[in-house]
C-alpha positions, 0 to 999 in steps of 0.5 A: 819296474814289475816284481822280477826286477825288483826280486832280481836286484834284492838278488844283487842287494844280498851278495852285496851285503852278504858278510851282514846280517840280512832279514825278511823286514830288510829284504822286503822292505827294500824290494818296497813290498810287504812281507808275505809278499815278497816271499812269495813274489821271491819264492816264485823267482828262485823255488825258495823263500829269501831266508833260504836264499840268504843262508845258501848264498852266504854257505856258497861264498866261504866255500869259495873261500874255503876251496882257497885254503881259509880256515873252515872256523873263520869263513864261518864266523864271518858269515854269521855262525858262531861255531865250526860244527853248526857251521858244518852241519848247514854245509853239509845240509845244503851240499851234502858233503862237509866242508872239511873236503874242501880243506882236503882238496885244498892241501893236496893242491898245496902239497903238490904245488909245494906250496907248504905254510900257503895259507896254513895248508901245514900245522903249524912248523918251529925253528929248530933249536928254538929256547923253551921259552921261545917254544912257549910264548909260540903256544900260547900265541897259537892258542890266542890265534885258535880262539881257545880259552885257556887259563895261562895259569895253568897252563903254565903250571903244567908246562913248569911240572912237564920242564921239571920232571923232564930236567936233564935230559936231552933230545938226539939233537943236544935240544933240551927234551921237554922242547919236543913235548911243547911242539906237541902241544904246539901241534895239538893247539894249531889243530885247535884241540883244547886245554887239557889236551893241549896239557896233556901233550907237555905230559905224555912222555912223563906219564910213566911209573914213578911220575904218574901220582905226582901227575895225577896229583898235581895235573888233575883226573881229565888230562889224566883219563887224556894220558889214559887214551893216549898211553893205550893207543900208543900200546894197542892203536885204540883209543876210547878218547879220540883225543888220547890218539890225537896226543899219539898223532901229534906226537909221531908228527913231531918225531917224523919231522925230526927223524934225521937225527935217528939212527939212519936204520930206523928211518923206513920201520918208523916211515912205514909205519907212519903210512901204515898206522898213524895216517889212517888214524889221521884221516879219522881224526879230521884234519888232513893236514895231520894226515898229508904232512905224516905221508909226505915225511913218510915216504920222502923216508922211503 
């Protein structure tokens, strides 16, 4: 068997074991050559080194899965990358665009077809009239699904603080008001934000006047920084911290999902504000699921 045939068989072997960790020593031994001779033969046939070829095949296979709706992080982990950012950097260097673009195309196509929940094309939506404790369990599950590190006792303490500060309040739907910040926190968790941002989502509607001192004492400086950024964004639609903008966007998304409980006279104004202000910012935050749903809801109520 000639060298070209052996190298071709190695290429087939690579595709058959694409999710495994492959090394130059393993591939050259499988071909029956020394590492140096194998590398020279491989570069002559394919124009690139064996390990660069392996990397490109892994990225291409992952790209096909992402284009069909798979989460970027899940694909990255399957093909040997440890982080979303590391995978994105490698992907962009090879293909010249971010893998987020593939997700955007998928979301667009799923939206046209009406496949709302297919392959997680949209951010998680909860049923109406769930009890706060049920939403709390969904929040914990969402954090677990996204492999987000968090301190359960701390998160529970922040949730209970928000619950106390909202005690007696009701939404226009008749639900306890705490269900709104819980839904905001679930949206943030599903977008993959960190524990502090999720906590800020739980507290965003009580970050005012008399409660600021209490929150600062119980929640700590990092959460307060995010809430200050959220307050800045609500006032100016500009934020020095992206986490504050994400809290505001998640708040707007849940409010748009429940807009039918608001006076119909306000529907058009809120929908126009969402399209004009919030949707473009959602794109800048690189979560196309968020922009897609904000646009869809706005158009529906316009």
